[in-house]
C-alpha positions as CSV (number, residue, x, y, z in Angstrom):
1,M,-254.7,34.1,-23.4
2,A,-258.5,34.8,-22.9
3,N,-260.3,34.3,-19.6
4,I,-263.3,32.0,-19.5
5,L,-266.1,33.4,-17.2
6,H,-268.1,30.8,-15.2
7,K,-270.2,30.7,-12.1
8,R,-268.8,29.5,-8.8
9,K,-270.2,28.8,-5.4
10,A,-269.7,26.4,-2.5
11,A,-272.6,24.1,-3.6
12,D,-273.8,22.2,-6.7
13,P,-275.7,24.5,-9.1
14,S,-279.5,24.2,-9.8
15,A,-281.1,24.5,-13.2
16,S,-282.1,28.1,-12.4
17,D,-278.5,29.0,-11.7
18,L,-277.3,28.4,-15.2
19,T,-278.1,29.0,-18.9
20,V,-277.7,26.2,-21.4
21,G,-273.9,25.5,-21.9
22,E,-272.8,27.7,-19.1
23,L,-270.2,26.3,-16.7
24,A,-270.3,26.3,-12.9
25,I,-267.7,25.2,-10.4
26,N,-268.5,23.9,-6.9
27,T,-265.7,25.6,-4.9
28,S,-266.2,23.1,-2.0
29,D,-265.4,19.9,-3.9
30,G,-264.2,21.2,-7.3
31,G,-267.1,19.7,-9.3
32,L,-267.7,21.1,-12.7
33,F,-271.2,21.4,-14.1
34,T,-273.1,22.6,-17.1
35,K,-276.8,22.9,-18.1
36,T,-278.0,20.8,-21.1
37,S,-280.4,21.9,-23.8
38,G,-283.0,19.6,-22.0
39,G,-282.7,21.8,-18.9
40,S,-280.8,19.3,-16.8
41,V,-277.7,20.2,-14.8
42,V,-275.0,17.6,-15.3
43,E,-271.6,17.2,-13.7
44,V,-269.0,17.1,-16.4
45,G,-266.0,16.8,-14.1
46,S,-265.2,16.1,-10.4
47,G,-262.8,17.7,-8.0
48,G,-260.3,14.8,-8.7
49,G,-260.2,15.8,-12.3
50,G,-262.7,13.2,-13.3
51,G,-262.4,9.4,-13.4
52,A,-261.4,7.2,-10.5
53,T,-259.6,8.5,-7.4
54,G,-257.8,7.0,-4.5
55,A,-254.8,7.3,-2.2
56,G,-251.4,7.6,-3.9
57,S,-251.6,6.0,-7.3
58,D,-254.5,3.7,-6.3
59,A,-257.2,5.2,-8.7
60,V,-259.8,2.6,-7.9
61,F,-262.8,4.5,-6.4
62,W,-265.6,6.0,-8.5
63,E,-268.0,8.2,-6.6
64,N,-271.4,9.6,-7.3
65,G,-274.1,11.5,-5.5
66,Q,-277.0,9.6,-3.8
67,T,-279.9,11.9,-4.5
68,V,-281.4,13.1,-7.8
69,T,-282.6,16.7,-7.1
70,T,-283.1,18.0,-10.6
71,N,-285.0,16.5,-13.6
72,Y,-282.6,14.6,-15.8
73,T,-282.8,13.0,-19.3
74,I,-280.3,10.4,-20.3
75,T,-278.6,11.8,-23.5
76,D,-279.8,10.2,-26.8
77,G,-277.5,7.4,-27.8
78,K,-275.9,7.2,-24.4
79,N,-276.2,4.9,-21.4
80,A,-275.8,5.9,-17.7
81,G,-274.6,4.1,-14.6
82,S,-274.8,4.9,-10.9
83,F,-273.8,3.2,-7.7
84,G,-276.8,3.0,-5.4
85,P,-278.9,3.2,-3.5
86,I,-280.2,6.3,-5.4
87,T,-283.0,8.5,-4.1
88,I,-285.1,10.5,-6.6
89,N,-286.7,13.4,-4.8
90,S,-290.5,13.9,-5.0
91,G,-291.6,15.7,-8.2
92,I,-288.3,14.9,-9.9
93,T,-288.2,12.9,-13.2
94,V,-285.4,10.8,-14.6
95,T,-286.2,10.1,-18.3
96,V,-284.6,7.1,-20.0
97,G,-285.3,7.0,-23.7
98,A,-286.2,3.9,-25.7
99,G,-282.6,3.4,-26.9
100,E,-280.8,4.3,-23.7
101,H,-280.2,2.4,-20.4
102,W,-279.6,3.5,-16.8
103,T,-278.0,0.9,-14.6
104,V,-277.8,1.3,-10.8
105,I,-275.4,-1.1,-9.1
């Protein structure tokens, strides 16, 4: 079996930490990240293995961050959702294309 090399540190990676398609693991919370061809860093899995989490078998809680710190473009042909409030840092852009939607609940 081959080993897959990836970056790891105790914080979420920034765009400058990764090359396109490279994986990084946040060793504090187990989040898994990659860098898109558009230059955005996206979380592709959470420490709970992705999806809802909860106590015991009660997988009813979906969690997301509260601050956008890196430019992000919603993938063509996809929609995005977040639980708010959401803060977008100064100088940061979230791009939502003509055929995509971002809903903050």
